N, C-alpha and C positions, 0 to 999 in steps of 0.2 A: 431394524428398518433397512431395507435393501439400499445399496449405494445410489442408484439412480433416483429412487424415491426420496432420499435425503436431499439431493440437490433440488428437486421440485419443492420439497418442504421449505428449504432455506429461501428459495426464490419467492415463494408465496408469502412467507413470514416477512421478508424484506420489503415487499410491496405493501402488505397490509399495515405494517407498523411504520411506514415512512422512512425506511432505511435506504433502499435502492429500488428504482422502478424504471420502466422504459421511457426513453426520451420521446417527446412529440407524440405521446400516445393517443391524443385526441384526433390525430391525423393518421393513425395506423402505425405510428412509431417509425424509427429509422434503425435498421438492423445493426445490432451490436453497439448501440449508443444508449447510455444509461444516465439517469439523473439521481443524485444523492439527496435524499429528503432531510428533514430536520434532525433525525437521529443519525442518519448515515453520514451527513457532513461532519458531525461531531466525532463519530467513530473514526472516519478516515483522517480527520485532523489530529486526533489523538495518536493514531498510528504514525503519522508523519512527525509529530512532535516528539514521540518516543525515540524515533530514529535520529532526529536532529539533536536531541539531548545527548544521546549516546555517542553520536559521531562528531559533534561539534562542541556543544556546550560543556561537556564533561572532559574534554581533551584540550591540550595546549598545542597539539601538533596538526590540527585541522582547522581550516577557516571556511567560511561560506561564500557562495556566489549565486547570483541570479542573472544568468545570461539571457539575451534576447532569443525569442523563438525563431524569428526571421534572421538569417545570416547571409553573408555573401555566398552566392552559388559556388564560388571557388573553394569554399570550405568543404563542400560535399564532393566536389570533383577530386580534391586532394585526398580526402579521407577514404576514397574508393566507393562511396555510396552511390554515386551516379552510375558507375559502370557495374559495380558488384553487389549492390544491395537488392538482391532478387530472390524470388522463389520460383520453382518449376510449376507451371500451370498447365492443367489439362481441362478440356471442355467436353461436355456430353453433346453429341450430335442431335440427340432427340429432345431432352428437356432443357438443354442449354446451360445447365448448372456447371459451375467451375469448382475445381478442387486442386489442392496442392498435390503434385504428382508423388511426392515422397510420403504422403499420408494414405495413398491408395495402393492396396496390395493386389487387387484383381485388375483385369484388363477391361472390365465393364463398369458402367456407372453404378455407384452404390445406391443411388436413389431409384433409378428406373430400369437399370440393366442395359442401357444404350451403349453405343460405341463411343469410346473416349478418343480424343485427338492426341496427336503426338505432343510431348511436353514442350513448352516454350517458356522462356524466362520472362518474369513479370516484375518490374521494379516496384518496390513497396512504398516509395516516397510520394507524398501528395505534392502536386505542383500548384502554384498560383502565380499571379503577376502583380508587380508593383507599378504604380503610376497609372495615368489615364489611358494609355494605349497598350493593348495586348499584343506585345511583340516579343521576339526571342530575347532582346536585350534586357527586358524587364522580368525575365523568368526567375522566380525564387521558389524555395521549397519550405514546407513545414518540417521542422526538424524531426528526424526519426529517432534521435537520442539526444540527451543533454550533455554527453561527454565532450563533444567537439567544442562547445563554448568554453569549457574548462581549459582545453589544450591551447586554443588561440589566445586566451587571456592569461596563460601561465606566467609569463614574465611580469606583466603588470601586477598581478596578484602577489607574486613572490616578492617583488621589490617593495610594494606598498605595505605589505604585512611584515616584511623583514623576517620571514620564516626561513630556516635552514633545513636542508634535506637531511633526514627524511621528514616530509610533511605532506599533508593532503589538502585538497580543495573539494568541498561537498556542495551538492546542488540538488534541489527538488524542483520539478516542473513538468509541464505537459509535453508529451511527444506524440507523434502521429505516424502510423504505419497503415498503409492500404492493404490490410491482411486479406488474403484470398478466402480463408475459412475461419473467421472469428467465431467465438462461441464459448460455451460453458459459463454462461452468466457474465460476470465481470472479470473472468480470468483472462480472456483474450479479446481485446477490443481495438478499434481503429484509433481511438483517442484515449490516451491513458496517461498516468502520472508516474514519473520515475523518481527514485531516490538513489542517486549515484555519487560515488566519491572516487576521485583519482588520487592515489597515494604515490608520490614521486620519491624514488629511492636511487641510491648509487648502484650502477651496474655491478653485478656480482653478489649483491645482497638481496636480489629479487626473489630467489627461491625461498629464502627464510621468511621474507615478508608475506609472500603468498600463503604460506602455511599459517602465519600469524593471523591473517585476516579471515581465512576459512574458519579457524577456531573462534575468533571474536564474533563473527557474524552468526555462526551456528548458536552460540551461547545467547545472543540477543533474542532469538526466537523462543528459546526455552525459558529464559528469564521472564518473558511476557506470557508464559502459560501454554505455549504449544507443546503437546505431548512428544517427548523425544522419540518414541517408537513410531511416530508419524513423520519423522524427518530423516533424511539421509543426505550424504554428500556423494555425488557421482562425478567422477573424472571424465572429461571428454576424450573420446578416442581421436586418433590423429586425423581421421577423415571428417570429424565434426568441428575441428578447430576453425575459428574465424581467421581471416587472412592476416590479422594483426597479432594473433595470440601465439605465445610460446607454450602456454599451458593454461587450461581453464577447468573450473569445477562448478557444478551446479548444486545449490542447496535445494532439495526437492521435498515436497510435501505430498502425502498420500491423500489426495482429494477423492471424493466419491467416484470421479471419472478416471482415477488412476494417479500414478506418480507423475507430478509435473513440477516444472521449475518455479521456485519462488525468487531465487536470486542467483546471479552468475558472478563468480569471482575469477577474474582473468589476469594473467600476466601479459600485458599489452606490449612489453619491451619498450623500445624507444621509437616504435613505428610512427605514432601520430605526431609527436613533436618533430621528429626528423623530416617527415613528409611535409608538414606545414612550414618548416624552416626552409626547405629547398624550394617550395612553391612560392613562398612570399618574399624570400630574400632576407627575411628578418632573422637575427641571431636569437634562437630560443634555448641556447645552452645555459646551464646553471654555473655560476662562478663560485667555486669553493675557495673562500678567502684563506682558510687555514692551510690548505694544500697548494694554494695559488695556481689552480688549474680550472679549466672549463670542460664540461662534459654534458652530453644529452642524457637526462635521467631516464631510467626505466620506470614503468608505471604499473602498479597493482590496482585493479578496479573491482570493488564490490558494487554491483548494480542490482537494485531491487525494484520491483514494481509495487507501487502503493496500493493499487486496486486489487491485484491478486493476493497481496499480503493481507489486506483487509478481508478478502474472501476466506483466506485460510483461518484467520482468527474467528470469523463467524462460524465456519463449519466446525472447527475444533471445539468451540464453546457450547455448541448446541447439545442440549440434553432433554430427554423425556423421562420423567420420574413419576412415581406414585407418592402422593402426599395427602395427609388428612385435611379435610375441609373443616369449616366451623362446626359441623355436626359430628365430626370424628370419622366421617366416611372417606375411604380412599378414592382419590380422583387423580387424573393425569395432570402433571405440572410440567409445563415447558419452561426451561430456564436457559439463558445464555450465561454461562459461567466465564464471562470475560474478565481478564485481569483488570484490577481497579483503575490502572492508568489508562486503559483503553475504553472503559465503559462510557457511552455517550452521556448518560446522566449519572451523577455520583450519588445524589441523595434525592429521595422523593418525600415531600411533606404531605401527610394525609390526615386531614381533620376527620374525626370519627363521624361527624354530622355537619350538615350545611347550616345548622342553626346559627343565628347571629351571635350567640354567646360564645361559640368556638372560633368563628372566622377571624376576628381581630387578632387573637393570640396566634393562630396558625399562620396568618399572613405576616405577623411580626417575626416569627421564627423563620419563615421562608425568606424574608427580606434579609435577615441576618446571615443565612447560609449561602444565599446566591452570590454574595460578594466573594466567597471563597471557591465555589464549585458551580458547575452546571447542575441546576436543580429543577425538579418538576413539582408542580402543585396540582394535586388531583383530589377532588371532592365528590366525584360521580360514582355511584354504585356502592355495593357492599364493600366492607374493608377487605374481605377475602378476595373478591374479584379485583380490587385495586392492587393487592399484593401480587396476584398472578400477572397482571398487566406489566408491572415493574420487573418481575422475574423474567418475563418473555423478552425484554429488551436489555437485560443485563444490569439493571440498577443495583449496586452493591448493598445499599442501606436504605431503609424506609423509616421515617420518623412519624409516629402516630400521635396526634394531639387529641386527647379525649376529655371527658367532663371532669375527670380527676385532676387534669392538668390545672384547672382553675383553682383547685384546692391545695394541691401539693407542689405546684410549679415544677412538675416533672413530665417527661414524655416517654413513650415506649419506642425503642430502637430495635428494628428487626433486621437480621442478617440474611442476605439472599441465599447463601450456600447452605447454612446450617438451619435456617428458619428459626434460630434461637432469638428470644426477645429479652430485652433488658431495660429496666426502668432507670432513666438518667435525669438528674436535675437539669432544667433548662439553663441554669447558670453555668454548668460545666459541659454543655452539649458540644460547643465548638471544639473544645480541647479533646473531648472524647472522639469526635469524628476525625479530627486531624491525626490522631494516633492510628486510625484504621484506613485512612485514605492517603 
């Protein structure tokens, strides 16, 4: 399947199966805004939970934070976002479409061939106003990143958690950027969710910690099933570096539309803490009790996008295979080979028939399993068609309740990837599934 066709296929599957679809669609939609449906919200939640488990739950040197989306405008003035958070914008004189100048190689409009304007800087932050009167004094911004909340709360979090350097503060949450050219489905949107961690280290140890976090974060993606050959680490050239960065690397994935960033890992030095300390007058230094001295920590930042990471897992898991149907004939099977930790539904319970004799037992088994995992109950259509429906959304295991179940108190468990089936006593079903999920 050609790469552009694969993106169209993924987008179509996502809408049809209630994973992701356009927002406000009955009114024609709003460009680059997407809603996560019943399966999509579970998939994205599982991605975020896997990140949180790896970055916070399983570590003793990282704690969590949930900072406010709205912050003092002085935060963004100090961080450089008000003056420097811009992209070069060009506009077509004929069709009036706008493009990022650094994404245009020709001097003509890529849509209609019209003349393009000279580049001008366009600030990416969304503005709004607090209070009943729209005036300059009430101007606030929707945050373009979650990191600044961590920096301004650094001292409070460090003192309340009693963490010693090196330690990190992790956060997940919505951010907003008024992108000139959003696109590629949920890869680049104006409203998106970030998974960021700021790791505070002693100056001089920052290069070593940067290397550590590049390796850790790359391994996280492969542990959850992304093919290593589809991933790479790319170091930023000097002219690419953000104003705060000493060194920066991107973990990139080969999407159907090309290699693109999943996550950035940057050495932000002491830029942010020092800037906020000078602007606020507050002492944001760390006191090292053992050495009896204070210093401004350096910061290593792994920053990932939850939406584009979800897209990468979707694309990477998509397969089209040939498999025998109930008659032994080969037919196309679409399957999402998602890692079990990411699959929206873990187990589907499928009674062979809707007859009243099977329904009570099937419902009893479903009620037993749903306490442990997100489960689906599907009794519509042939059993083969139901298997295909579950394959298409990545459900790892299906439990079929048939008429023999009423005699032998056993069910058939089918594996998504191998399509192998095994007869399991109902009494031991929970333990059997726990070993595999």
